VOGU-3710 file (C-alpha; in Angstrom, 3 decimals, decimal comma):
1> xxxxxxxxxx> -51,124/54,107/-8,414  -54,199/52,437/-10,049  -53,668/49,629/-12,489  -54,910/51,787/-15,153  -52,455/54,390/-14,439  -49,750/51,760/-14,369  -51,007/50,377/-17,626  -51,034/53,786/-19,248  -47,419/54,324/-18,051  -46,305/51,168/-19,453
11> xxxxxxxxxx> -47,894/51,819/-22,866  -46,322/55,282/-22,931  -42,716/53,915/-22,206  -43,222/51,072/-24,584  -44,424/53,104/-27,330  -41,158/55,161/-27,011  -39,177/51,969/-26,945  -40,679/50,870/-30,059  -40,109/53,958/-31,790  -36,433/53,651/-30,890
21> xxxxxxxxxx> -36,373/50,235/-32,348  -38,464/50,762/-35,559  -36,196/54,008/-36,271  -33,196/51,938/-35,871  -31,773/54,640/-33,422  -29,775/51,989/-31,794  -28,870/49,978/-34,948  -31,153/47,130/-33,990  -31,171/45,932/-37,667  -27,345/45,204/-37,649
31> xxxxxxxxxx> -27,612/43,744/-34,219  -30,204/41,404/-35,309  -28,520/40,293/-38,371  -25,176/39,608/-36,338  -27,226/37,684/-33,679  -28,871/35,688/-36,479  -25,441/34,894/-37,938  -23,945/33,845/-34,496  -26,806/31,433/-33,610  -27,208/29,840/-36,943
41> xxxxxxxxxx> -23,509/29,436/-37,334  -23,196/27,797/-33,890  -26,159/25,343/-34,565  -24,746/24,467/-37,838  -21,349/23,491/-36,342  -22,906/21,267/-33,666  -22,677/17,444/-34,575  -25,631/16,137/-36,112  -26,318/13,717/-33,046  -26,330/16,511/-30,631
51> xxxxxxxxxx> -29,787/17,084/-29,098  -31,739/20,238/-29,900  -30,469/23,106/-27,413  -32,811/24,918/-24,958  -32,565/28,774/-25,339  -33,184/31,190/-22,543  -33,530/34,888/-23,346  -32,778/37,149/-20,442  -34,800/40,338/-20,907  -36,729/39,282/-23,883
61> xxxxxxxxxx> -38,662/42,297/-24,368  -41,453/42,036/-26,997  -39,402/39,836/-29,343  -40,400/42,282/-32,410  -36,661/41,981/-33,781  -35,948/38,207/-32,549  -39,322/36,602/-33,349  -38,455/35,802/-37,003  -35,200/34,145/-36,298  -36,613/32,104/-33,279
71> xxxxxxxxxx> -39,304/30,702/-35,116  -36,611/28,970/-37,787  -34,427/27,799/-35,039  -34,509/24,125/-34,201  -34,790/24,444/-30,396  -35,833/22,031/-27,760  -37,338/24,747/-25,754  -37,496/28,453/-25,523  -37,803/30,701/-22,404  -38,607/34,061/-22,510
81> xxxxxxxxxx> -37,726/35,990/-19,224  -38,432/39,628/-18,439  -38,717/41,609/-15,164  -41,843/43,381/-16,997  -44,824/41,191/-16,668  -46,656/43,359/-19,241  -44,453/42,594/-22,071  -44,557/38,778/-21,903  -48,011/38,724/-23,568  -46,569/40,830/-26,480
91> xxxxxxxxxx> -43,724/38,526/-26,821  -45,745/35,363/-26,911  -48,058/37,116/-29,524  -44,940/37,773/-31,624  -43,545/34,454/-31,512  -46,689/32,505/-32,244  -46,808/28,783/-31,906  -43,413/27,579/-33,051  -42,126/23,749/-33,307  -40,971/23,645/-29,841
101> xxxxxxxxxx> -42,549/24,422/-26,122  -42,062/27,842/-24,790  -42,099/29,324/-21,263  -42,483/32,667/-20,252  -41,353/33,949/-16,853  -41,388/37,150/-14,871  -37,945/37,438/-13,284  -34,862/39,286/-12,541  -32,002/37,910/-14,810  -29,547/38,015/-11,826
111> xxxxxxxxxx> -31,899/35,858/-9,868  -32,289/33,574/-12,722  -28,393/33,155/-12,889  -27,963/32,459/-9,187  -30,946/30,212/-8,903  -29,840/27,958/-6,113  -31,932/24,955/-7,539  -30,342/25,245/-10,900  -28,479/21,997/-10,613  -31,822/20,312/-10,503
121> xxxxxxxxxx> -32,879/21,653/-13,737  -32,158/20,968/-17,450  -28,886/22,245/-18,569  -29,183/25,378/-20,838  -27,191/25,456/-24,267  -27,987/29,004/-25,396  -28,620/32,078/-23,558  -29,234/35,509/-25,095  -29,699/38,899/-23,602  -30,106/42,106/-25,252
131> xxxxxxxxxx> -30,049/45,556/-23,413  -30,766/44,120/-20,062  -27,573/43,461/-18,137  -26,413/47,059/-18,186  -28,921/47,647/-15,478  -26,838/45,833/-13,118  -24,052/47,260/-11,093  -20,515/46,230/-11,879  -20,191/43,837/-8,810  -23,660/42,236/-9,793
141> xxxxxxxxxx> -22,374/41,969/-13,518  -19,692/39,831/-12,187  -22,045/37,686/-10,009  -24,344/37,441/-12,954  -21,242/36,089/-15,067  -20,158/33,642/-12,565  -23,626/32,370/-11,916  -24,464/32,157/-15,797  -21,247/30,328/-16,185  -22,611/27,629/-13,881
151> xxxxxxxxxx> -26,054/27,237/-15,551  -24,688/27,101/-19,193  -23,757/23,521/-20,556  -19,989/23,241/-21,319  -20,652/23,467/-25,042  -23,097/26,162/-24,665  -23,071/30,115/-25,913  -23,991/33,342/-24,281  -24,724/36,066/-26,875  -24,517/39,421/-25,012
161> xxxxxxxxxx> -25,899/42,570/-26,790  -25,802/45,645/-24,902  -24,352/49,302/-24,590  -20,621/49,282/-23,196  -18,440/52,394/-22,251  -15,310/53,010/-24,174  -12,236/51,695/-22,137  -11,468/54,285/-19,452  -14,522/56,384/-20,006  -16,349/57,022/-16,700
171> xxxxxxxxxx> -20,331/56,693/-16,465  -20,649/60,441/-16,364  -18,683/60,797/-19,517  -20,596/58,102/-21,321  -23,976/59,612/-20,180  -22,957/62,918/-21,662  -21,795/61,513/-25,009  -24,988/59,436/-25,226  -27,379/62,177/-24,076  -25,827/64,442/-26,747
181> xxxxxxxxxx> -26,171/61,984/-29,573  -30,087/61,611/-28,682  -30,260/65,455/-28,586  -28,582/65,881/-31,728  -29,565/62,652/-33,980  -32,733/61,434/-32,579  -35,046/64,176/-34,077  -37,364/61,535/-35,670  -38,518/60,507/-32,074  -42,265/61,812/-31,674
191> xxxxxxxxxx> -43,377/63,990/-28,744  -41,362/63,718/-25,569  -39,767/60,550/-26,430  -36,174/61,691/-26,492  -36,265/63,143/-23,129  -37,927/59,881/-21,631  -34,932/58,109/-22,986  -32,419/60,657/-21,561  -34,262/60,425/-18,179  -34,337/56,679/-18,231
201> xxxxxxxxxx> -30,832/56,171/-18,880  -29,685/58,784/-16,637  -31,287/57,116/-13,742  -30,901/53,398/-14,636  -28,079/52,679/-17,055  -24,816/51,268/-15,764  -23,043/50,288/-18,819  -19,858/48,353/-18,327  -16,343/49,549/-19,665  -16,096/47,052/-22,376
211> xxxxxxxxxx> -12,370/46,049/-21,835  -12,541/45,993/-18,053  -15,910/43,657/-18,280  -14,127/41,442/-20,777  -11,279/41,044/-18,206  -13,859/40,223/-15,434  -15,624/37,570/-17,834  -12,269/35,985/-18,793  -11,573/35,764/-15,127  -14,751/34,153/-14,169
221> xxxxxxxxxx> -14,053/31,463/-16,790  -15,434/32,523/-20,029  -13,719/33,072/-23,437  -14,856/36,477/-24,972  -15,278/37,584/-28,789  -16,567/40,765/-29,864  -18,975/40,067/-32,766  -20,303/43,274/-33,670  -19,747/46,957/-32,645  -22,171/49,733/-33,499
231> xxxxxxxxxx> -21,098/53,153/-35,196  -21,589/55,173/-32,352  -19,153/53,582/-29,700  -21,766/52,209/-27,331  -23,866/49,310/-28,584  -22,094/45,904/-29,209  -22,603/42,193/-29,283  -20,015/39,684/-27,412  -20,000/35,983/-27,978  -19,046/34,210/-24,654
241> xxxx> -18,460/30,569/-24,213  -17,243/28,431/-21,175  -13,573/28,199/-20,980  -12,750/24,392/-20,604
//
């Protein structure tokens, strides 16, 4: 594959993704509002003497939804991490020049959570991830949660936005339900976009059973709270804090 072909494929894929977000087909607006409430509430509850927190965004994407919130947060440092290198310049452009330093990293989120050099690096108080962890297998989700638990400061916060299966629902049942939703409700998606989304999720999406992953997280040292659930029994936002 030539570099031009790879770029064309990225642009086509990202244009479809932007349509899904801009048309609010996965309720990104309500999710963004819940994320803002959670982050701002956590910051307001911190002691005035507490140092500014460091935030790591796992699977940051292009930051079109999160950038306005990030620009007003009193952070010590922001790290945008994504496996897709092409998206990082877009994210940096969206964020602009905030009042704190930023880093951009092409990396797998599981590799970041399991970094063997993490103990030598600054503690992280905030971790955010939206629609990225569901690409991990269930065993890797557990490894991710265990590794992340060791990387987060004791008073830290992990905001996990993602798609989740209904309790007891198989992946096949979930995919049938989700793809039917796309065929019946996503008519505004231009061109072959709907089929591109169906092809992608059929090949790559491994959403966790919401009840089962909550038990896994709690067994891995987390306290779990559901903050928001979308109207389609798939998208949701969970707040995780390290259990003392």
